[in-house]
All heavy atoms as an XYZ file, in Angstrom:
867
protein
N     -16.999    -50.272     41.359
C     -15.633    -50.724     41.457
C     -15.558    -51.898     42.429
O     -15.996    -51.778     43.562
C     -14.749    -49.573     41.920
C     -13.297    -49.946     41.932
S     -12.620    -50.184     40.283
C     -11.671    -48.711     40.127
N     -15.081    -53.063     41.976
C     -14.955    -54.209     42.864
C     -13.888    -54.003     43.918
O     -12.986    -53.197     43.755
C     -14.616    -55.376     41.929
C     -14.015    -54.714     40.741
C     -14.612    -53.350     40.625
N     -13.944    -54.853     44.940
C     -12.907    -54.808     45.991
C     -11.633    -55.470     45.489
O     -11.577    -56.002     44.390
C     -13.447    -55.588     47.220
O     -13.663    -56.918     46.873
N     -10.605    -55.374     46.311
C      -9.340    -56.022     45.968
C      -9.475    -57.533     46.030
O     -10.052    -58.053     46.991
C      -8.274    -55.565     46.994
C      -6.872    -56.077     46.782
C      -6.210    -55.431     45.558
O      -6.500    -54.293     45.279
N      -5.367    -56.195     44.926
N      -8.985    -58.252     45.042
C      -8.949    -59.689     45.065
C      -7.694    -60.224     45.743
O      -6.841    -59.425     46.181
N      -7.602    -61.544     45.815
C      -6.429    -62.112     46.531
C      -5.192    -62.077     45.701
O      -4.052    -62.108     46.243
C      -6.707    -63.586     46.927
C      -7.823    -63.610     47.954
C      -7.013    -64.470     45.759
N      -5.324    -62.069     44.338
C      -4.130    -61.982     43.493
C      -3.318    -63.282     43.431
O      -3.665    -64.259     44.029
N      -2.214    -63.189     42.701
C      -1.284    -64.349     42.636
C      -1.660    -65.342     41.513
O      -0.902    -66.293     41.299
N      -2.756    -65.132     40.821
C      -3.161    -66.056     39.760
C      -3.566    -65.312     38.519
O      -4.468    -65.692     37.808
C      -4.290    -66.970     40.236
C      -3.817    -67.943     41.290
O      -3.032    -68.820     40.991
N      -4.272    -67.733     42.510
N      -2.857    -64.193     38.222
C      -3.136    -63.405     37.066
C      -4.062    -62.251     37.380
O      -4.599    -62.107     38.504
N      -4.236    -61.413     36.349
C      -5.030    -60.227     36.547
C      -6.480    -60.579     36.954
O      -7.066    -59.856     37.765
C      -5.016    -59.399     35.231
C      -3.627    -58.840     34.960
C      -6.054    -58.244     35.271
C      -3.436    -58.133     33.632
N      -7.036    -61.647     36.477
C      -8.384    -62.056     36.793
C      -8.563    -62.350     38.264
O      -9.693    -62.428     38.757
C      -8.825    -63.264     35.959
N      -7.474    -62.505     39.013
C      -7.565    -62.773     40.464
C      -7.296    -61.536     41.340
O      -7.403    -61.605     42.517
C      -6.548    -63.896     40.859
O      -5.222    -63.389     40.746
N      -6.988    -60.415     40.695
C      -6.566    -59.235     41.431
C      -7.713    -58.328     41.833
O      -7.466    -57.325     42.465
C      -5.565    -58.476     40.568
C      -4.269    -59.248     40.390
C      -3.238    -58.533     39.570
O      -3.535    -57.429     39.028
O      -2.139    -59.081     39.411
N      -8.923    -58.688     41.457
C     -10.092    -57.878     41.885
C     -11.137    -58.796     42.441
O     -11.207    -59.982     42.138
C     -10.651    -57.033     40.741
C     -10.881    -57.796     39.505
C     -12.074    -58.394     39.256
C      -9.896    -57.883     38.520
C     -12.281    -59.126     38.097
C     -10.091    -58.545     37.366
C     -11.308    -59.207     37.132
N     -12.014    -58.238     43.294
C     -13.037    -59.039     43.964
C     -14.295    -59.173     43.170
O     -14.318    -58.951     41.959
N     -15.330    -59.561     43.853
C     -16.630    -59.943     43.280
C     -17.222    -58.840     42.374
O     -17.293    -57.645     42.746
C     -17.541    -60.144     44.502
C     -18.792    -60.888     44.141
O     -19.071    -61.080     42.948
O     -19.487    -61.300     45.099
N     -17.667    -59.276     41.208
C     -18.295    -58.352     40.239
C     -19.807    -58.354     40.360
O     -20.535    -57.673     39.654
C     -17.902    -58.735     38.824
C     -16.426    -58.699     38.484
C     -16.135    -59.281     37.086
C     -15.886    -57.275     38.553
N     -20.321    -59.174     41.314
C     -21.765    -59.307     41.528
C     -22.438    -57.956     41.704
O     -21.943    -57.121     42.504
C     -22.063    -60.231     42.675
O     -21.551    -61.512     42.386
C     -23.561    -60.306     42.933
N     -23.515    -57.734     40.998
C     -24.276    -56.505     41.142
C     -23.904    -55.406     40.192
O     -24.615    -54.431     40.054
N     -22.722    -55.488     39.592
C     -22.294    -54.469     38.623
C     -23.052    -54.711     37.288
O     -23.453    -55.829     36.969
C     -20.796    -54.546     38.382
C     -19.966    -54.175     39.580
S     -18.160    -54.317     39.323
C     -17.863    -52.964     38.200
N     -23.247    -53.704     36.521
C     -23.872    -53.811     35.210
C     -22.861    -54.319     34.216
O     -21.625    -54.213     34.425
C     -24.482    -52.478     34.725
O     -23.397    -51.569     34.481
C     -25.465    -51.920     35.743
N     -23.357    -54.798     33.059
C     -22.427    -55.237     31.982
C     -21.524    -54.039     31.552
O     -20.331    -54.241     31.303
C     -23.193    -55.733     30.793
C     -23.700    -57.116     30.959
C     -24.338    -57.652     29.665
N     -24.904    -58.937     29.901
C     -24.254    -60.042     29.664
N     -23.052    -60.056     29.197
N     -24.840    -61.221     29.900
N     -22.116    -52.890     31.420
C     -21.344    -51.716     31.030
C     -20.238    -51.387     32.055
O     -19.087    -51.097     31.666
C     -22.229    -50.508     30.759
C     -21.496    -49.314     30.128
C     -20.907    -49.666     28.771
O     -21.649    -50.099     27.862
N     -19.588    -49.514     28.597
N     -20.568    -51.423     33.342
C     -19.604    -51.122     34.354
C     -18.462    -52.172     34.330
O     -17.260    -51.775     34.433
C     -20.257    -51.149     35.748
C     -21.179    -49.986     36.012
C     -21.942    -50.171     37.284
O     -22.241    -51.298     37.698
O     -22.340    -49.127     37.850
N     -18.809    -53.428     34.159
C     -17.816    -54.474     34.110
C     -16.978    -54.352     32.812
O     -15.706    -54.457     32.878
C     -18.440    -55.878     34.177
C     -17.435    -56.991     33.869
C     -19.064    -56.072     35.561
N     -17.589    -54.052     31.695
C     -16.898    -53.856     30.494
C     -15.885    -52.699     30.607
O     -14.710    -52.866     30.236
C     -17.884    -53.576     29.333
C     -17.177    -53.496     27.994
O     -16.812    -54.583     27.440
O     -17.001    -52.396     27.466
N     -16.301    -51.613     31.134
C     -15.396    -50.462     31.313
C     -14.246    -50.812     32.261
O     -13.084    -50.480     31.969
C     -16.137    -49.254     31.904
C     -17.165    -48.663     30.920
O     -17.072    -48.939     29.704
O     -18.053    -47.924     31.397
N     -14.571    -51.506     33.354
C     -13.537    -51.858     34.325
C     -12.487    -52.807     33.740
O     -11.283    -52.595     33.849
C     -14.210    -52.511     35.536
C     -13.244    -53.050     36.576
C     -12.488    -52.189     37.332
C     -13.042    -54.424     36.721
C     -11.567    -52.659     38.289
C     -12.136    -54.885     37.661
C     -11.379    -54.021     38.442
N     -12.962    -53.890     33.036
C     -12.051    -54.871     32.493
C     -11.238    -54.305     31.294
O     -10.064    -54.638     31.161
C     -12.815    -56.133     32.118
C     -13.463    -56.869     33.300
C     -14.253    -58.078     32.781
C     -12.439    -57.287     34.362
N     -11.863    -53.474     30.491
C     -11.139    -52.812     29.422
C     -10.004    -51.942     30.017
O      -8.912    -51.828     29.483
C     -12.037    -51.942     28.560
C     -12.900    -52.715     27.615
C     -13.831    -51.778     26.826
N     -14.805    -52.536     26.082
C     -14.653    -52.835     24.763
N     -13.572    -52.504     24.132
N     -15.568    -53.496     24.149
N     -10.315    -51.277     31.133
C      -9.327    -50.422     31.785
C      -8.118    -51.235     32.294
O      -7.055    -50.647     32.523
N      -8.307    -52.539     32.498
C      -7.207    -53.380     32.962
C      -6.453    -53.942     31.776
O      -5.551    -54.779     31.914
C      -7.758    -54.544     33.836
C      -8.399    -54.122     35.123
C      -8.987    -55.346     35.836
C      -7.417    -53.424     36.025
N      -6.872    -53.585     30.545
C      -6.143    -54.011     29.358
C      -6.657    -55.273     28.707
O      -5.949    -55.884     27.916
N      -7.891    -55.694     29.043
C      -8.422    -56.905     28.470
C      -8.689    -56.817     26.972
O      -9.095    -55.744     26.497
C      -9.700    -57.324     29.222
N      -8.461    -57.911     26.303
C      -8.846    -58.048     24.875
C     -10.213    -58.741     24.897
O     -10.393    -59.731     25.608
C      -7.841    -58.919     24.131
C      -8.187    -59.185     22.719
C      -7.175    -60.101     22.043
O      -5.958    -59.867     22.249
O      -7.576    -61.025     21.357
N     -11.176    -58.246     24.140
C     -12.563    -58.717     24.253
C     -12.898    -59.518     23.004
O     -12.650    -59.131     21.876
C     -13.540    -57.527     24.407
C     -13.237    -56.806     25.709
C     -14.974    -58.019     24.382
C     -12.421    -55.611     25.550
N     -13.537    -60.684     23.243
C     -14.058    -61.488     22.164
C     -15.442    -61.958     22.529
O     -15.697    -62.310     23.704
C     -13.197    -62.727     21.881
C     -11.836    -62.368     21.328
C     -11.063    -63.607     20.986
C      -9.705    -63.143     20.428
N      -8.845    -64.279     20.094
N     -16.340    -61.975     21.575
C     -17.692    -62.458     21.765
C     -17.942    -63.696     20.938
O     -17.614    -63.722     19.746
C     -18.729    -61.358     21.371
O     -18.439    -60.186     22.148
C     -20.150    -61.826     21.679
N     -18.528    -64.703     21.551
C     -18.813    -65.947     20.823
C     -20.166    -65.895     20.173
O     -20.972    -65.042     20.504
C     -18.737    -67.163     21.749
O     -19.865    -67.094     22.615
C     -17.460    -67.202     22.566
N     -20.420    -66.843     19.255
C     -21.745    -66.930     18.623
C     -22.824    -67.191     19.641
O     -23.974    -66.836     19.432
C     -21.736    -68.058     17.567
C     -21.090    -67.645     16.292
C     -21.266    -68.695     15.245
N     -20.344    -69.794     15.596
C     -20.409    -70.976     15.091
N     -21.293    -71.293     14.166
N     -19.523    -71.896     15.412
N     -22.475    -67.846     20.749
C     -23.462    -68.171     21.767
C     -23.725    -67.024     22.743
O     -24.493    -67.171     23.664
C     -22.966    -69.362     22.578
C     -22.816    -70.613     21.719
O     -23.517    -70.683     20.655
O     -22.006    -71.462     22.064
N     -23.067    -65.894     22.526
C     -23.337    -64.753     23.377
C     -22.424    -64.575     24.575
O     -22.648    -63.733     25.416
N     -21.419    -65.438     24.695
C     -20.432    -65.311     25.788
C     -19.479    -64.171     25.415
O     -19.149    -64.010     24.284
C     -19.635    -66.562     25.950
C     -20.364    -67.726     26.595
C     -21.473    -68.336     25.979
C     -19.941    -68.239     27.803
C     -22.116    -69.379     26.568
C     -20.599    -69.284     28.425
C     -21.666    -69.860     27.810
O     -22.323    -70.882     28.389
N     -19.083    -63.437     26.404
C     -18.087    -62.343     26.195
C     -16.830    -62.752     27.009
O     -16.915    -62.915     28.241
C     -18.602    -60.999     26.617
C     -17.555    -59.930     26.366
C     -19.895    -60.642     25.880
N     -15.728    -62.870     26.298
C     -14.469    -63.258     26.974
C     -13.552    -62.058     27.063
O     -13.287    -61.380     26.072
C     -13.796    -64.376     26.168
N     -13.034    -61.791     28.256
C     -12.047    -60.761     28.500
C     -10.761    -61.461     28.787
O     -10.593    -62.086     29.848
C     -12.470    -59.859     29.664
C     -13.743    -59.086     29.446
C     -14.988    -59.653     29.679
C     -13.695    -57.798     28.911
C     -16.146    -58.962     29.444
C     -14.846    -57.118     28.681
C     -16.081    -57.683     28.943
O     -17.230    -57.014     28.708
N      -9.808    -61.379     27.871
C      -8.506    -62.080     28.007
C      -7.435    -61.021     28.274
O      -7.268    -60.028     27.550
C      -8.195    -62.821     26.760
C      -9.194    -63.984     26.518
C      -8.789    -64.823     25.326
C      -9.834    -65.925     25.210
N      -9.436    -66.914     24.231
N      -6.638    -61.331     29.319
C      -5.588    -60.420     29.713
C      -4.264    -60.914     29.122
O      -4.127    -62.110     28.775
C      -5.505    -60.336     31.235
C      -6.765    -59.787     31.836
C      -7.667    -60.600     32.412
C      -7.040    -58.433     31.747
C      -8.836    -60.099     32.981
C      -8.229    -57.906     32.285
C      -9.139    -58.766     32.885
N      -3.230    -60.063     29.113
C      -1.967    -60.419     28.517
C      -1.341    -61.613     29.189
O      -0.564    -62.357     28.595
C      -0.984    -59.218     28.507
C      -0.469    -58.832     29.872
C       0.674    -59.458     30.363
C      -1.157    -57.902     30.667
C       1.126    -59.138     31.634
C      -0.682    -57.600     31.898
C       0.461    -58.218     32.422
N      -1.662    -61.864     30.508
C      -1.071    -62.999     31.193
C      -1.866    -64.306     30.945
O      -1.588    -65.323     31.571
C      -0.998    -62.702     32.695
C      -2.309    -62.428     33.351
O      -3.392    -62.640     32.715
O      -2.314    -62.016     34.511
N      -2.880    -64.221     30.069
C      -3.747    -65.316     29.677
C      -4.763    -65.734     30.770
O      -5.419    -66.741     30.617
C      -2.922    -66.557     29.244
C      -2.094    -66.252     28.025
C      -1.372    -67.479     27.529
C      -0.512    -67.081     26.301
N       0.285    -68.161     25.839
N      -4.953    -64.950     31.816
C      -6.067    -65.184     32.683
C      -7.266    -64.613     31.975
O      -7.134    -63.721     31.137
C      -5.835    -64.524     34.068
O      -5.753    -63.136     33.977
N      -8.451    -65.084     32.308
C      -9.676    -64.650     31.611
C     -10.820    -64.460     32.567
O     -10.920    -65.046     33.636
C     -10.150    -65.674     30.546
O     -10.499    -66.894     31.201
C      -9.101    -65.941     29.485
N     -11.724    -63.588     32.138
C     -13.045    -63.447     32.745
C     -14.038    -63.664     31.608
O     -14.002    -62.990     30.611
C     -13.197    -62.046     33.367
C     -14.680    -61.870     33.852
C     -12.219    -61.807     34.461
N     -14.925    -64.672     31.807
C     -15.932    -64.943     30.814
C     -17.315    -64.602     31.395
O     -17.624    -64.975     32.512
C     -15.890    -66.463     30.458
C     -16.865    -66.877     29.403
S     -16.307    -66.600     27.758
C     -15.048    -67.833     27.549
N     -18.082    -63.885     30.616
C     -19.449    -63.509     31.060
C     -20.432    -64.341     30.168
O     -20.454    -64.211     28.980
C     -19.740    -61.987     30.868
C     -18.604    -61.146     31.454
C     -21.123    -61.649     31.429
C     -18.519    -61.200     32.960
N     -21.211    -65.170     30.860
C     -22.227    -65.942     30.158
C     -23.380    -65.042     29.726
O     -23.571    -63.978     30.321
C     -22.767    -67.068     31.079
C     -21.721    -68.151     31.312
C     -22.323    -69.187     32.223
N     -21.410    -70.304     32.292
C     -21.385    -71.157     33.337
N     -22.134    -70.962     34.353
N     -20.531    -72.146     33.312
N     -24.193    -65.497     28.771
C     -25.345    -64.667     28.343
C     -26.290    -64.275     29.491
O     -26.909    -63.239     29.448
C     -26.017    -65.547     27.305
C     -24.967    -66.419     26.757
C     -24.066    -66.664     27.925
N     -26.349    -65.151     30.483
C     -27.264    -64.844     31.634
C     -26.603    -63.970     32.718
O     -27.128    -63.738     33.785
C     -27.773    -66.127     32.264
C     -26.712    -66.950     32.947
O     -25.528    -66.590     32.960
N     -27.087    -68.083     33.508
N     -25.363    -63.509     32.450
C     -24.645    -62.643     33.360
C     -23.732    -63.362     34.367
O     -23.077    -62.679     35.164
N     -23.701    -64.688     34.354
C     -22.819    -65.392     35.282
C     -21.356    -65.174     34.850
O     -21.040    -65.081     33.659
C     -23.100    -66.891     35.284
C     -24.415    -67.206     35.972
C     -24.672    -68.720     36.005
O     -24.173    -69.431     35.082
O     -25.418    -69.174     36.878
N     -20.502    -65.111     35.848
C     -19.074    -64.780     35.621
C     -18.252    -66.058     35.847
O     -18.450    -66.757     36.859
C     -18.619    -63.681     36.561
C     -17.135    -63.395     36.388
C     -19.419    -62.443     36.395
N     -17.361    -66.351     34.903
C     -16.403    -67.460     35.065
C     -15.016    -66.865     34.929
O     -14.715    -66.159     34.006
C     -16.621    -68.491     33.922
C     -18.069    -68.949     33.862
C     -15.647    -69.636     34.064
C     -18.419    -69.622     32.586
N     -14.176    -67.172     35.894
C     -12.800    -66.695     35.852
C     -11.844    -67.889     35.775
O     -12.017    -68.889     36.466
C     -12.437    -65.928     37.121
C     -13.306    -64.747     37.397
C     -12.686    -64.009     38.580
N     -13.611    -63.150     39.228
C     -13.258    -62.200     40.026
N     -11.974    -62.021     40.280
N     -14.137    -61.438     40.604
N     -10.789    -67.744     34.968
C      -9.770    -68.752     34.937
C      -8.411    -68.060     35.193
O      -8.191    -66.946     34.812
C      -9.721    -69.502     33.580
O      -9.553    -68.530     32.549
C     -10.995    -70.283     33.356
N      -7.522    -68.801     35.939
C      -6.237    -68.210     36.282
C      -5.247    -68.181     35.126
O      -5.422    -68.832     34.117
C      -5.741    -69.206     37.346
C      -6.327    -70.487     37.013
C      -7.665    -70.179     36.404
N      -4.232    -67.386     35.274
C      -3.134    -67.377     34.326
C      -2.466    -68.743     34.419
O      -2.279    -69.308     35.508
C      -2.104    -66.293     34.678
N      -2.046    -69.353     33.276
C      -1.440    -70.661     33.317
C      -0.097    -70.615     34.092
O       0.598    -69.670     34.002
C      -1.182    -70.963     31.826
C      -1.974    -70.008     31.042
C      -2.217    -68.824     31.933
N       0.127    -71.701     34.836
C       1.402    -71.860     35.544
C       1.962    -73.221     35.165
O       1.242    -74.209     35.088
C       1.183    -71.855     37.072
C       0.853    -70.466     37.573
C       0.793    -70.476     39.092
C       0.477    -69.057     39.591
N       0.326    -69.018     41.020
N       3.289    -73.227     34.890
C       3.947    -74.445     34.481
C       4.834    -75.019     35.562
O       5.474    -74.278     36.345
C       4.836    -74.175     33.256
O       4.031    -73.728     32.188
N       4.816    -76.359     35.696
C       5.701    -77.058     36.604
C       7.070    -77.161     36.070
O       7.367    -76.639     34.952
N       7.994    -77.770     36.793
C       9.387    -77.857     36.349
C       9.513    -78.682     35.064
O      10.480    -78.515     34.306
C      10.252    -78.516     37.448
O       9.713    -79.789     37.769
N       8.520    -79.541     34.784
C       8.570    -80.325     33.557
C       7.854    -79.653     32.364
O       7.722    -80.195     31.304
C       7.924    -81.721     33.763
C       6.459    -81.639     34.182
O       5.944    -80.492     34.362
O       5.835    -82.700     34.336
N       7.389    -78.404     32.612
C       6.750    -77.641     31.567
C       5.269    -77.828     31.427
O       4.610    -77.166     30.666
N       4.711    -78.784     32.180
C       3.240    -79.015     32.120
C       2.496    -77.931     32.843
O       2.948    -77.410     33.869
C       2.885    -80.386     32.750
C       3.367    -81.528     31.920
C       2.917    -82.846     32.491
N       2.249    -82.706     33.796
C       1.675    -83.673     34.441
N       1.644    -84.850     33.971
N       1.051    -83.451     35.592
N       1.273    -77.646     32.346
C       0.406    -76.657     32.992
C      -0.112    -77.280     34.267
O      -0.827    -78.310     34.224
C      -0.743    -76.314     32.045
C      -1.652    -75.245     32.606
O      -1.769    -75.061     33.828
N      -2.303    -74.528     31.714
N       0.218    -76.694     35.429
C      -0.130    -77.295     36.714
C      -1.468    -76.740     37.227
O      -1.934    -77.212     38.278
C       0.966    -77.118     37.750
C       1.272    -75.653     37.957
C       2.200    -77.921     37.383
C       2.262    -75.362     39.103
N      -2.073    -75.742     36.603
C      -3.368    -75.283     37.084
C      -4.448    -75.383     36.005
O      -5.428    -74.679     36.079
C      -3.235    -73.885     37.651
C      -2.838    -72.849     36.629
O      -2.510    -73.196     35.499
N      -2.833    -71.600     37.013
N      -4.232    -76.271     35.069
C      -5.212    -76.490     33.992
C      -6.524    -76.948     34.586
O      -6.535    -77.773     35.534
C      -4.667    -77.498     33.005
C      -5.565    -77.656     31.790
C      -4.934    -78.629     30.799
C      -5.808    -78.765     29.583
N      -5.206    -79.633     28.617
N      -7.615    -76.452     34.075
C      -8.972    -76.822     34.492
C      -9.378    -76.227     35.818
O     -10.405    -76.584     36.362
C      -9.183    -78.295     34.460
N      -8.538    -75.351     36.434
C      -8.901    -74.716     37.655
C      -9.616    -73.383     37.321
O      -9.409    -72.811     36.248
C      -7.707    -74.431     38.552
C      -6.987    -75.652     39.063
C      -5.810    -75.185     39.949
C      -7.908    -76.578     39.810
N     -10.437    -72.977     38.216
C     -11.109    -71.706     38.075
C     -10.794    -70.817     39.250
O     -10.165    -71.281     40.219
C     -12.644    -71.898     37.963
C     -13.021    -72.558     36.658
C     -14.507    -72.576     36.575
N     -14.916    -73.131     35.269
C     -16.131    -73.281     34.878
N     -17.102    -72.905     35.651
N     -16.405    -73.797     33.669
N     -11.280    -69.609     39.201
C     -11.129    -68.689     40.302
C     -12.518    -68.414     40.896
O     -13.474    -68.334     40.164
C     -10.516    -67.363     39.847
C      -9.109    -67.478     39.242
C      -8.730    -66.146     38.565
C      -8.082    -67.845     40.271
N     -12.561    -68.310     42.245
C     -13.820    -67.948     42.838
C     -14.019    -66.432     42.766
O     -13.213    -65.718     42.185
C     -13.947    -68.481     44.243
C     -13.000    -67.832     45.252
O     -12.383    -66.775     44.930
O     -12.894    -68.291     46.368
N     -15.092    -65.947     43.326
C     -15.437    -64.529     43.217
C     -14.438    -63.569     43.874
O     -14.517    -62.392     43.642
C     -16.822    -64.285     43.774
C     -16.995    -64.641     45.199
C     -18.339    -64.346     45.785
N     -19.420    -65.083     45.163
C     -20.670    -64.748     45.243
N     -21.043    -63.732     45.950
N     -21.591    -65.486     44.639
N     -13.513    -64.103     44.658
C     -12.488    -63.236     45.276
C     -11.116    -63.458     44.675
O     -10.142    -62.889     45.090
C     -12.464    -63.474     46.800
C     -13.746    -63.150     47.495
C     -14.229    -61.705     47.248
O     -13.389    -60.844     47.117
O     -15.448    -61.493     47.169
N     -11.046    -64.339     43.670
C      -9.745    -64.574     43.010
C      -9.004    -65.767     43.520
O      -7.843    -66.007     43.129
N      -9.572    -66.541     44.463
C      -8.884    -67.730     44.963
C      -9.008    -68.898     43.951
O     -10.032    -68.993     43.285
C      -9.575    -68.203     46.278
C      -9.451    -67.245     47.383
O      -8.354    -66.995     47.843
N     -10.580    -66.678     47.826
N      -8.002    -69.741     43.910
C      -8.080    -70.905     43.055
C      -9.214    -71.819     43.526
O      -9.398    -72.015     44.711
C      -6.769    -71.714     43.106
C      -5.674    -71.182     42.201
C      -4.396    -71.981     42.421
C      -6.060    -71.140     40.737
N      -9.968    -72.384     42.596
C     -11.095    -73.207     42.890
C     -10.940    -74.505     42.128
O     -10.924    -74.487     40.883
C     -12.403    -72.524     42.466
C     -13.697    -73.217     42.707
C     -13.963    -73.384     44.195
C     -14.828    -72.376     42.106
N     -10.723    -75.624     42.829
C     -10.579    -76.908     42.146
C     -11.947    -77.354     41.683
O     -12.941    -77.322     42.468
C      -9.974    -77.929     43.105
C      -9.714    -79.284     42.456
C      -8.847    -80.124     43.331
N      -7.540    -79.592     43.545
C      -6.527    -79.607     42.654
N      -6.681    -80.213     41.502
N      -5.371    -79.094     42.973
N     -12.073    -77.751     40.418
C     -13.382    -78.146     39.867
C     -13.451    -79.668     39.626
O     -14.532    -80.163     39.353
C     -13.616    -77.457     38.524
O     -12.576    -77.753     37.626
C     -13.721    -75.942     38.738
N     -12.329    -80.353     39.732
C     -12.317    -81.830     39.524
C     -11.523    -82.456     40.689
O     -10.554    -81.922     41.146
C     -11.707    -82.176     38.185
C     -12.535    -81.676     37.017
C     -12.116    -82.278     35.708
N     -12.906    -81.781     34.623
C     -14.024    -82.386     34.197
N     -14.427    -83.491     34.720
N     -14.753    -81.846     33.215
N     -11.947    -83.707     41.025
C     -11.220    -84.434     42.047
C     -10.019    -85.148     41.404
O      -9.751    -85.001     40.213
C     -12.118    -85.399     42.788
C     -12.678    -86.511     41.882
O     -12.127    -86.740     40.795
O     -13.688    -87.126     42.305
N      -9.297    -85.924     42.221
C      -8.055    -86.584     41.727
C      -8.336    -87.609     40.656
O      -7.461    -88.059     39.956
C      -7.307    -87.224     42.899
C      -8.002    -88.306     43.578
C      -8.885    -87.819     44.707
O      -9.250    -86.594     44.765
O      -9.190    -88.646     45.596
N      -9.642    -88.021     40.488
C     -10.012    -88.987     39.426
C     -10.575    -88.296     38.180
O     -10.978    -88.973     37.267
C     -11.005    -89.984     40.017
C     -10.535    -90.689     41.227
C     -11.064    -90.395     42.472
C      -9.514    -91.609     41.158
C     -10.621    -91.020     43.617
C      -8.996    -92.245     42.295
C      -9.573    -91.953     43.523
N     -10.625    -86.950     38.209
C     -11.118    -86.220     37.109
C     -12.673    -86.001     37.104
O     -13.221    -85.509     36.118
N     -13.283    -86.338     38.189
C     -14.747    -86.152     38.315
C     -15.037    -84.712     38.727
O     -14.339    -84.127     39.565
C     -15.304    -87.078     39.324
C     -15.055    -88.547     39.008
O     -15.296    -88.948     37.853
N     -14.521    -89.295     39.951
N     -16.096    -84.161     38.195
C     -16.527    -82.798     38.573
C     -16.881    -82.756     40.037
O     -17.554    -83.655     40.551
C     -17.707    -82.325     37.757
C     -17.412    -81.969     36.297
C     -18.754    -81.706     35.596
C     -16.548    -80.729     36.258
N     -16.451    -81.729     40.743
C     -16.779    -81.548     42.153
C     -18.058    -80.708     42.172
O     -18.072    -79.579     41.661
C     -15.620    -80.817     42.898
C     -14.353    -81.685     42.835
C     -16.028    -80.527     44.334
C     -13.133    -80.950     43.361
N     -19.125    -81.282     42.802
C     -20.390    -80.544     42.836
C     -20.257    -79.140     43.453
O     -19.501    -78.962     44.384
C     -21.291    -81.423     43.699
C     -20.652    -82.764     43.626
C     -19.185    -82.526     43.494
N     -21.019    -78.210     42.900
C     -21.022    -76.846     43.449
C     -19.875    -75.968     43.012
O     -19.750    -74.843     43.523
N     -19.001    -76.468     42.156
C     -17.834    -75.670     41.719
C     -17.991    -75.167     40.303
O     -17.167    -74.348     39.875
C     -16.521    -76.454     41.800
O     -16.642    -77.626     40.928
C     -16.263    -76.925     43.219
N     -19.031    -75.615     39.588
C     -19.193    -75.155     38.231
C     -19.642    -73.688     38.186
O     -19.363    -72.960     37.270
C     -20.212    -76.021     37.499
C     -20.304    -75.800     36.043
N     -19.287    -76.087     35.149
C     -21.260    -75.232     35.310
C     -19.632    -75.720     33.957
N     -20.835    -75.183     33.995
N     -20.345    -73.284     39.189
C     -20.885    -71.942     39.244
C     -20.522    -71.355     40.607
O     -20.874    -71.934     41.646
C     -22.426    -71.972     39.068
C     -23.025    -70.617     39.061
O     -22.489    -69.682     39.661
N     -24.148    -70.481     38.418
N     -19.872    -70.213     40.634
C     -19.421    -69.577     41.917
C     -20.502    -68.661     42.471
O     -20.307    -68.155     43.554
C     -18.125    -68.784     41.723
O     -18.383    -67.692     40.827
C     -17.025    -69.662     41.209
N     -21.529    -68.388     41.704
C     -22.559    -67.454     42.167
C     -22.290    -66.014     41.850
O     -23.058    -65.131     42.156
N     -21.149    -65.752     41.220
C     -20.816    -64.386     40.841
C     -21.583    -64.044     39.622
O     -21.526    -64.693     38.578
C     -19.300    -64.307     40.557
C     -18.828    -62.921     40.286
C     -17.290    -62.865     40.090
O     -16.664    -63.927     39.956
O     -16.747    -61.760     40.088
N     -22.439    -63.002     39.709
C     -23.347    -62.710     38.624
C     -23.558    -61.192     38.491
O     -23.707    -60.480     39.476
C     -24.690    -63.383     38.805
C     -25.607    -63.332     37.650
C     -26.792    -64.222     37.831
C     -27.622    -64.152     36.537
N     -28.808    -64.996     36.645
N     -23.639    -60.762     37.241
C     -23.849    -59.336     36.966
C     -25.307    -58.939     37.205
O     -26.185    -59.794     37.162
C     -23.455    -59.010     35.522
C     -22.024    -59.371     35.119
C     -21.730    -58.908     33.690
C     -21.001    -58.782     36.088
N     -25.547    -57.694     37.366
C     -26.890    -57.161     37.516
C     -27.475    -56.988     36.103
O     -26.981    -56.160     35.365
C     -26.851    -55.822     38.250
C     -28.212    -55.293     38.558
O     -29.209    -56.003     38.443
N     -28.253    -54.027     38.916
N     -28.419    -57.804     35.778
C     -28.992    -57.796     34.408
C     -30.221    -56.903     34.387
O     -31.041    -56.875     35.150
C     -29.333    -59.210     33.994
C     -28.127    -60.070     33.853
C     -27.234    -59.669     32.667
O     -27.692    -59.764     31.538
O     -26.104    -59.274     32.920
């Protein structure tokens, strides 16, 4: 069972680091939170929650989290392209010019394979 996450950015932010858990443990945990599961042809497993936050498991066990979408007063998605770190904090992946910020593509959160 993971620790408590920081929350505030959807269900995917409400629990802490999944590192060290097995795929089965994570699958059971995320299903218990009501996730809808989809598997891609490339072997990625996506757990999508009703609030549209997601947890994606790469074939190598790396975990990618995305927050629930938030809209500004003009209706635009204000957290598009952001990810969550292993504790559920928002993680900016691009600078103000749209360039990838080094070290943000992978948070180091990884399942026990």
